[in-house]
LOVEX-551642 format. One record per residue (C-alpha): x, y, z. Coordinates in steps of 0.2 Angstrom, whole numbers, m for minus. Layout:
BEGIN
[site [X; Y; Z]] ...
***
This chain:
BEGIN
[site [m332; 76; 199]] [site [m325; 93; 193]] [site [m306; 96; 194]] [site [m299; 104; 210]] [site [m291; 117; 198]] [site [m307; 121; 189]] [site [m313; 136; 199]] [site [m301; 148; 189]] [site [m298; 146; 170]] [site [m280; 144; 165]] [site [m282; 154; 149]] [site [m294; 168; 144]] [site [m296; 175; 127]] [site [m293; 194; 126]] [site [m302; 206; 116]] [site [m289; 204; 101]] [site [m291; 185; 102]] [site [m310; 186; 101]] [site [m310; 200; 87]] [site [m298; 190; 76]] [site [m307; 173; 78]] [site [m315; 166; 63]] [site [m330; 161; 74]] [site [m333; 179; 78]] [site [m333; 183; 59]] [site [m346; 169; 57]] [site [m356; 176; 71]] [site [m357; 193; 62]] [site [m361; 184; 46]] [site [m377; 176; 53]] [site [m382; 192; 61]] [site [m381; 201; 44]] [site [m388; 187; 34]] [site [m401; 180; 45]] [site [m404; 193; 59]] [site [m398; 180; 72]] [site [m390; 189; 87]] [site [m378; 179; 98]] [site [m370; 188; 112]] [site [m358; 174; 116]] [site [m353; 157; 111]] [site [m366; 148; 122]] [site [m379; 158; 113]] [site [m372; 154; 96]] [site [m372; 136; 101]] [site [m390; 136; 107]] [site [m396; 143; 91]] [site [m386; 130; 81]] [site [m395; 116; 90]] [site [m412; 124; 91]] [site [m412; 127; 72]] [site [m401; 113; 65]] [site [m406; 116; 47]] [site [m403; 134; 49]] [site [m386; 132; 56]] [site [m380; 120; 43]] [site [m387; 131; 29]] [site [m377; 146; 36]] [site [m361; 135; 36]] [site [m364; 131; 18]] [site [m366; 149; 13]] [site [m352; 156; 24]] [site [m340; 144; 16]] [site [m347; 148; m1]] [site [m350; 130; m6]] [site [m360; 134; m22]] [site [m379; 136; m25]] [site [m389; 134; m10]] [site [m399; 118; m10]] [site [m418; 119; m9]] [site [m418; 108; 7]] [site [m406; 106; 21]] [site [m413; 92; 31]] [site [m427; 82; 23]] [site [m428; 69; 37]] [site [m421; 72; 55]] [site [m424; 54; 61]] [site [m409; 45; 69]] [site [m403; 34; 61]] [site [m409; 39; 44]] [site [m407; 58; 43]] [site [m407; 64; 25]] [site [m396; 79; 22]] [site [m396; 91; 7]] [site [m407; 79; m5]] [site [m403; 81; m23]] [site [m386; 90; m20]] [site [m371; 84; m30]] [site [m353; 89; m25]] [site [m336; 82; m22]] [site [m325; 84; m6]] [site [m309; 87; m17]] [site [m316; 102; m26]] [site [m315; 112; m9]] [site [m297; 107; m8]] [site [m293; 112; m26]] [site [m301; 129; m22]] [site [m287; 132; m9]] [site [m272; 130; m20]] [site [m259; 143; m19]] [site [m241; 146; m24]] [site [m234; 155; m9]] [site [m235; 141; 4]] [site [m234; 122; 3]] [site [m249; 111; 5]] [site [m239; 97; 15]] [site [m223; 97; 25]] [site [m216; 79; 26]] [site [m203; 74; 38]] [site [m197; 57; 44]] [site [m185; 53; 59]] [site [m168; 60; 57]] [site [m173; 68; 40]] [site [m174; 85; 32]] [site [m191; 93; 29]] [site [m198; 90; 12]] [site [m210; 103; 5]] [site [m225; 97; m6]] [site [m232; 112; m15]] [site [m251; 113; m19]] [site [m247; 111; m37]] [site [m237; 95; m35]] [site [m250; 88; m23]] [site [m265; 91; m34]] [site [m255; 87; m50]] [site [m250; 70; m44]] [site [m268; 67; m37]] [site [m274; 71; m55]] [site [m262; 60; m64]] [site [m266; 46; m51]] [site [m284; 48; m53]] [site [m282; 46; m72]] [site [m271; 30; m69]] [site [m285; 23; m57]] [site [m298; 26; m71]] [site [m287; 17; m83]] [site [m286; 2; m71]] [site [m305; 2; m71]] [site [m309; 10; m55]] [site [m326; 18; m55]] [site [m337; 28; m43]] [site [m341; 17; m28]] [site [m326; 5; m30]] [site [m314; 4; m15]] [site [m295; 10; m16]] [site [m286; 5; 0]] [site [m270; 11; 8]] [site [m257; 1; 19]] [site [m246; 16; 22]] [site [m236; 27; 35]] [site [m241; 45; 37]] [site [m233; 51; 22]] [site [m239; 64; 8]] [site [m242; 50; m4]] [site [m256; 44; 8]] [site [m265; 61; 6]] [site [m262; 61; m13]] [site [m269; 44; m15]] [site [m285; 48; m5]] [site [m288; 64; m15]] [site [m286; 55; m31]] [site [m298; 41; m25]] [site [m311; 53; m18]] [site [m310; 64; m34]] [site [m316; 50; m45]] [site [m330; 45; m33]] [site [m321; 29; m27]] [site [m320; 25; m8]] [site [m304; 27; 2]] [site [m299; 16; 17]] [site [m282; 14; 25]] [site [m272; 6; 39]] [site [m256; 11; 46]] [site [m241; m1; 43]] [site [m239; m5; 61]] [site [m254; m16; 58]] [site [m249; m34; 54]] [site [m256; m41; 38]] [site [m269; m51; 46]] [site [m276; m36; 56]] [site [m276; m26; 40]] [site [m285; m40; 31]] [site [m298; m40; 45]] [site [m302; m22; 39]] [site [m298; m20; 21]] [site [m303; m37; 16]] [site [m321; m33; 20]] [site [m321; m20; 6]] [site [m316; m31; m9]] [site [m304; m17; m15]] [site [m299; m14; m33]] [site [m282; m6; m30]] [site [m270; m6; m15]] [site [m258; 9; m12]] [site [m244; 4; m1]] [site [m226; 8; 4]] [site [m211; m4; 6]] [site [m209; 1; 24]] [site [m209; 15; 38]] [site [m198; 22; 51]] [site [m201; 21; 70]] [site [m189; 23; 85]] [site [m173; 24; 75]] [site [m177; 9; 64]] [site [m183; 5; 47]] [site [m197; m7; 47]] [site [m197; m17; 30]] [site [m216; m22; 26]] [site [m213; m31; 10]] [site [m217; m48; 18]] [site [m233; m40; 25]] [site [m238; m33; 8]] [site [m236; m50; 0]] [site [m248; m58; 13]] [site [m260; m43; 11]] [site [m260; m45; m8]] [site [m263; m64; m6]] [site [m278; m60; 5]] [site [m286; m48; m7]] [site [m291; m57; m23]] [site [m301; m43; m29]] [site [m286; m32; m32]] [site [m282; m26; m50]] [site [m266; m18; m46]] [site [m254; m13; m32]] [site [m245; 4; m31]] [site [m229; 5; m21]] [site [m220; 20; m14]] [site [m202; 15; m12]] [site [m197; 26; 2]] [site [m185; 14; 10]] [site [m177; 8; m6]] [site [m186; m9; m7]] [site [m195; m17; m22]] [site [m212; m27; m23]] [site [m213; m39; m38]] [site [m228; m36; m49]] [site [m232; m19; m42]] [site [m233; m2; m50]] [site [m221; 11; m45]] [site [m228; 26; m37]] [site [m219; 38; m48]] [site [m225; 29; m64]] [site [m243; 32; m60]] [site [m242; 49; m53]] [site [m229; 59; m63]] [site [m231; 64; m81]] [site [m214; 71; m87]] [site [m222; 79; m102]] [site [m233; 90; m91]] [site [m229; 102; m77]] [site [m246; 102; m70]] [site [m262; 92; m71]] [site [m280; 97; m66]] [site [m290; 84; m57]] [site [m306; 79; m66]] [site [m318; 77; m51]] [site [m334; 67; m52]] [site [m349; 75; m44]] [site [m358; 63; m32]] [site [m373; 63; m21]] [site [m371; 72; m4]] [site [m371; 56; 5]] [site [m360; 46; m7]] [site [m347; 37; 2]] [site [m330; 46; 4]] [site [m321; 34; 15]] [site [m323; 20; 27]] [site [m315; 20; 44]] [site [m314; 5; 56]] [site [m318; 3; 74]] [site [m304; m5; 85]] [site [m310; m23; 82]] [site [m304; m29; 99]] [site [m320; m38; 103]] [site [m325; m44; 85]] [site [m324; m40; 67]] [site [m320; m22; 65]] [site [m335; m12; 60]] [site [m333; m2; 43]] [site [m340; 15; 47]] [site [m345; 24; 31]] [site [m345; 43; 30]] [site [m352; 54; 15]] [site [m343; 67; 5]] [site [m355; 81; 10]] [site [m357; 77; 28]] [site [m338; 77; 31]] [site [m335; 92; 20]] [site [m347; 102; 31]] [site [m342; 95; 48]] [site [m323; 97; 45]] [site [m325; 115; 38]] [site [m335; 119; 54]] [site [m323; 110; 66]] [site [m307; 115; 58]] [site [m310; 133; 53]] [site [m322; 138; 66]] [site [m319; 128; 81]] [site [m300; 126; 79]] [site [m298; 143; 71]] [site [m287; 135; 57]] [site [m285; 145; 41]] [site [m273; 148; 26]] [site [m259; 155; 36]] [site [m258; 140; 48]] [site [m247; 125; 49]] [site [m257; 111; 56]] [site [m248; 96; 64]] [site [m257; 82; 73]] [site [m246; 67; 78]] [site [m257; 53; 70]] [site [m257; 38; 58]] [site [m268; 33; 43]] [site [m276; 20; 55]] [site [m283; 34; 66]] [site [m297; 46; 63]] [site [m286; 61; 67]] [site [m277; 58; 51]] [site [m293; 61; 41]] [site [m296; 76; 53]] [site [m279; 83; 49]] [site [m281; 81; 30]] [site [m297; 91; 32]] [site [m285; 106; 36]] [site [m282; 107; 17]] [site [m301; 112; 16]] [site [m297; 127; 26]] [site [m281; 131; 16]] [site [m269; 126; 29]] [site [m252; 118; 27]] [site [m252; 101; 35]] [site [m238; 91; 42]] [site [m235; 72; 38]] [site [m223; 64; 51]] [site [m216; 46; 49]] [site [m209; 41; 65]] [site [m210; 41; 84]] [site [m215; 57; 94]] [site [m201; 52; 107]] [site [m186; 48; 96]] [site [m172; 52; 98]] [site [m177; 61; 114]] [site [m194; 63; 124]] [site [m196; 80; 117]] [site [m195; 75; 99]] [site [m213; 81; 95]] [site [m209; 98; 102]] [site [m193; 99; 91]] [site [m203; 94; 76]] [site [m216; 108; 80]] [site [m202; 120; 80]] [site [m194; 114; 64]] [site [m210; 115; 55]] [site [m216; 131; 62]] [site [m232; 123; 67]] [site [m246; 135; 73]] [site [m258; 121; 79]] [site [m250; 105; 87]] [site [m260; 90; 91]] [site [m255; 76; 103]] [site [m261; 65; 117]] [site [m263; 65; 136]] [site [m251; 50; 137]] [site [m237; 60; 127]] [site [m239; 75; 138]] [site [m238; 65; 154]] [site [m222; 56; 147]] [site [m215; 74; 145]] [site [m219; 79; 162]] [site [m211; 64; 170]] [site [m195; 66; 159]] [site [m195; 84; 165]] [site [m195; 91; 147]] [site [m194; 110; 145]] [site [m202; 113; 128]] [site [m202; 132; 127]] [site [m184; 133; 134]] [site [m176; 121; 122]] [site [m186; 124; 106]] [site [m193; 140; 97]] [site [m212; 138; 99]] [site [m215; 156; 96]] [site [m227; 152; 81]] [site [m237; 139; 91]] [site [m254; 147; 96]] [site [m264; 132; 101]] [site [m262; 114; 107]] [site [m275; 100; 103]] [site [m277; 85; 114]] [site [m287; 69; 111]] [site [m287; 51; 114]] [site [m292; 51; 132]] [site [m296; 64; 146]] [site [m282; 76; 149]] [site [m279; 78; 168]] [site [m280; 96; 175]] [site [m261; 94; 181]] [site [m256; 91; 163]] [site [m266; 105; 156]] [site [m257; 117; 168]] [site [m240; 109; 164]] [site [m243; 114; 146]] [site [m247; 132; 151]] [site [m231; 133; 162]] [site [m219; 123; 151]] [site [m225; 127; 133]] [site [m234; 144; 135]] [site [m250; 153; 139]] [site [m259; 148; 124]] [site [m276; 139; 123]] [site [m276; 120; 126]] [site [m290; 113; 115]] [site [m295; 96; 123]] [site [m307; 88; 111]] [site [m318; 72; 112]] [site [m328; 64; 98]] [site [m324; 48; 88]] [site [m321; 38; 72]] [site [m340; 37; 72]] [site [m342; 55; 67]] [site [m324; 58; 61]] [site [m324; 74; 72]] [site [m327; 80; 89]] [site [m343; 83; 99]] [site [m335; 95; 111]] [site [m318; 104; 113]] [site [m309; 121; 113]] [site [m316; 137; 106]] [site [m305; 152; 102]] [site [m318; 164; 111]] [site [m321; 153; 127]] [site [m309; 151; 142]] [site [m300; 135; 145]] [site [m303; 127; 162]] [site [m290; 114; 168]] [site [m297; 96; 166]] [site [m312; 102; 156]] [site [m317; 103; 138]] [site [m323; 121; 135]] [site [m339; 119; 126]] [site [m350; 108; 115]] [site [m346; 111; 96]] [site [m358; 120; 86]] [site [m372; 110; 78]] [site [m370; 96; 91]] [site [m385; 94; 102]] [site [m376; 87; 117]] [site [m383; 82; 133]] [site [m379; 71; 148]] [site [m393; 59; 153]] [site [m397; 48; 167]] [site [m402; 30; 166]] [site [m420; 34; 162]] [site [m416; 48; 149]] [site [m417; 64; 159]] [site [m405; 77; 156]] [site [m393; 81; 171]] [site [m382; 96; 175]] [site [m368; 95; 187]] [site [m370; 76; 188]] [site [m362; 61; 179]] [site [m372; 55; 164]] [site [m372; 46; 147]] [site [m366; 57; 133]] [site [m380; 58; 121]] [site [m383; 68; 105]] [site [m402; 72; 103]] [site [m402; 79; 85]] [site [m393; 73; 69]] [site [m376; 79; 63]] [site [m371; 78; 44]] [site [m356; 67; 48]] [site [m365; 54; 57]] [site [m362; 37; 47]] [site [m371; 35; 31]] [site [m371; 17; 36]] [site [m360; 2; 42]] [site [m351; m8; 28]] [site [m360; m25; 25]] [site [m374; m20; 36]] [site [m389; m22; 24]] [site [m403; m20; 37]] [site [m394; m7; 47]] [site [m395; m18; 63]] [site [m377; m16; 68]] [site [m378; 3; 66]] [site [m394; 4; 77]] [site [m386; m8; 90]] [site [m370; 3; 91]] [site [m378; 19; 95]] [site [m397; 18; 98]] [site [m400; 3; 109]] [site [m402; 12; 125]] [site [m412; 27; 120]] [site [m421; 24; 103]] [site [m419; 38; 91]] [site [m406; 46; 102]] [site [m387; 44; 99]] [site [m379; 36; 114]] [site [m360; 37; 112]] [site [m354; 27; 127]] [site [m345; 40; 137]] [site [m348; 47; 155]] [site [m348; 66; 155]] [site [m353; 80; 167]] [site [m360; 96; 160]] [site [m355; 111; 171]] [site [m366; 126; 174]] [site [m354; 137; 163]] [site [m356; 126; 148]] [site [m340; 116; 149]] [site [m339; 97; 150]] [site [m329; 85; 160]] [site [m326; 67; 152]] [site [m325; 53; 164]] [site [m321; 39; 152]] [site [m331; 25; 143]] [site [m347; 20; 150]] [site [m346; 3; 144]] [site [m333; m2; 157]] [site [m340; 9; 170]] [site [m335; 7; 188]] [site [m351; 4; 198]] [site [m347; 0; 216]] [site [m361; m1; 228]] [site [m373; 7; 215]] [site [m361; 22; 213]] [site [m355; 25; 195]] [site [m337; 31; 193]] [site [m326; 34; 178]] [site [m309; 27; 176]] [site [m301; 43; 170]] [site [m300; 51; 187]] [site [m290; 36; 194]] [site [m278; 36; 179]] [site [m275; 55; 181]] [site [m271; 53; 199]] [site [m260; 37; 198]] [site [m251; 40; 182]] [site [m245; 57; 188]] [site [m234; 48; 201]] [site [m216; 47; 195]] [site [m215; 29; 200]] [site [m229; 23; 189]] [site [m228; 21; 170]] [site [m246; 16; 167]] [site [m261; 9; 175]] [site [m278; 0; 171]] [site [m293; m1; 182]] [site [m307; m13; 180]] [site [m324; m15; 188]] [site [m329; m34; 188]] [site [m346; m41; 193]] [site [m343; m59; 199]] [site [m354; m74; 198]] [site [m355; m74; 217]] [site [m363; m57; 216]] [site [m348; m49; 223]] [site [m339; m34; 214]] [site [m320; m34; 212]] [site [m311; m18; 207]] [site [m292; m21; 204]] [site [m280; m8; 198]] [site [m266; m15; 187]] [site [m250; m5; 188]] [site [m234; m5; 177]] [site [m220; 3; 188]] [site [m208; 15; 180]] [site [m193; 8; 172]] [site [m181; 0; 185]] [site [m194; 1; 199]] [site [m205; m13; 208]] [site [m222; m12; 215]] [site [m218; m12; 233]] [site [m230; m11; 248]] [site [m225; 7; 251]] [site [m229; 11; 233]] [site [m246; 2; 234]] [site [m250; 12; 250]] [site [m245; 28; 241]] [site [m255; 24; 226]] [site [m270; 21; 237]] [site [m268; 37; 247]] [site [m266; 47; 231]] [site [m283; 40; 225]] [site [m291; 43; 242]] [site [m286; 61; 243]] [site [m286; 67; 225]] [site [m301; 57; 219]] [site [m312; 50; 233]] [site [m311; 35; 245]] [site [m324; 25; 235]] [site [m312; 25; 220]] [site [m298; 16; 230]] [site [m296; m1; 222]] [site [m299; m18; 230]] [site [m282; m24; 225]] [site [m266; m15; 217]] [site [m257; m28; 206]] [site [m240; m26; 197]] [site [m242; m29; 179]] [site [m229; m32; 165]] [site [m238; m20; 153]] [site [m255; m13; 148]] [site [m263; m19; 132]] [site [m270; m6; 120]] [site [m280; m5; 104]] [site [m268; 0; 89]] [site [m275; 18; 91]] [site [m269; 18; 109]] [site [m284; 15; 119]] [site [m283; 4; 135]] [site [m292; m13; 133]] [site [m304; m10; 147]] [site [m320; m19; 140]] [site [m311; m35; 133]] [site [m300; m37; 149]] [site [m315; m35; 160]] [site [m324; m49; 150]] [site [m309; m60; 151]] [site [m307; m58; 170]] [site [m326; m63; 171]] [site [m322; m79; 163]] [site [m326; m76; 144]] [site [m318; m86; 131]] [site [m303; m76; 124]] [site [m307; m81; 106]] [site [m325; m74; 108]] [site [m320; m57; 115]] [site [m303; m52; 109]] [site [m295; m51; 91]] [site [m277; m52; 95]] [site [m272; m44; 79]] [site [m280; m28; 84]] [site [m270; m27; 100]] [site [m253; m18; 102]] [site [m245; m32; 113]] [site [m256; m48; 113]] [site [m242; m57; 122]] [site [m249; m49; 138]] [site [m265; m58; 138]] [site [m260; m74; 145]] [site [m254; m65; 161]] [site [m270; m56; 163]] [site [m279; m73; 161]] [site [m270; m79; 177]] [site [m280; m66; 187]] [site [m298; m73; 183]] [site [m309; m74; 198]] 
***
């Protein structure tokens, strides 16, 4: 269903916005170079999906990535698309091209700390010296270098050094316990581990040296461990970061990059791993380079004068996406800490202190600020902020309007995509209006449709999110998936040759998209499919509710049970009056059929370590599945909650 507020946009670009947007410049470029006339964004998007090779050729030439390859798309099959055959490049070369002396590459900040500026020269020089050190340690193209790190500049530098020599990067944030990190990084048989002695969160320093010891013991392939001693700790037998990244005899060093094939692995990202062994998703140098230039420079309108700050962690694809800001010449912000410490508005304070022009956060954080009655624009100087990015789950219309009223009349770019393509399928566009509760448009080059169960496109109705043509950043492969079966099963099981992403969406007549939630745990009551997002948006807006989780459970009796688990706000209880108010809110703001069968007070809601609610595993648990077969407790933020949910099996 469409938002009740969606009849009128909350932000509309003016003539100056449109003229200044880089996507407008790109539109002029294709008109002059190829004779392609696109009167508006939807016409541009239509061309980009009708002529996929032509669009990506234009992206290559617009960003001047070198001599134009003879062929763009040799094979359009999914999976198995072959992009730019015979082309050699390196992701890091595009970062090097952006180096400048008048602005920093990275602004680093931790809780209760001053801002540390990392110049382009320092970042690239340390990356160059680390790359040399890695080569001395025997690291070669295709070897794996892994990180167990907080969101600090050293993580970015280690990635650039690794990618520069053609080795493969992968990382976990330090909130992961050693076993959860091993479940991921242990699959890769890495040669070098880059880590830190600890991280900051919520006013505390978290010493991770014991976890590092356990992690090293579980990685027998390691040749060396490099440690950033940010908290003053030491790790026996490890190399010190400064010793392998600093050369006192030289003020600068130039990274000697290795040219690799277009689809040579750049990094490996991992699925949440809540229902089994985390899948290692491999992305290639060329595909990520093209996709991130398009998404960051054209769709997000980020360029050399921007400061790009997305609250994230090296465990989450948004870390990789933010690092991509360097490809566009932007300054990026690395923050080690909580977005709500020492006060709920801490993230807004950080945006003001860093002079961020583009700030990324989550619907959960925005809702928490609403409930805390935070007034960001009154208490902080956000005059430089010109765009707000949102991802992680669907942003309620009410939260989008709150951002307009409490932060400023600037575009709210809600995006949706995934680790799978390390980018977005749809989101904001600087030349397209923003409608509350909706994503403005599909991204360029993304042949996005909503399909019904038998594979027919639908408009104005809920359907499966599908991508009908390949994107360069679709996975090269899954790690340890020799025959490609896990890859095919993940995306192509329902519609062979068509990417099914696992989200319910509605495409509107004006080109925008509404996301209803994951299709895997879809609510299907009496044959009517419903997304969970609408229920969360209505219930979690109530001040008495901290968080909620709804499940649709098919029982062995043939019955259907739809419980809503509710965590009351601090100091409150789930009374009968509150239950009635919750039910009435759902009935009036969503629909009567969305009202749950039971409303149950819960001690908490378990999430993946990237913050997503554990809908599918909990549904299977409540259907009677063996916990050992459906949930990896190391991949959950609060596994102690699981026994409580097991008491509610039917």
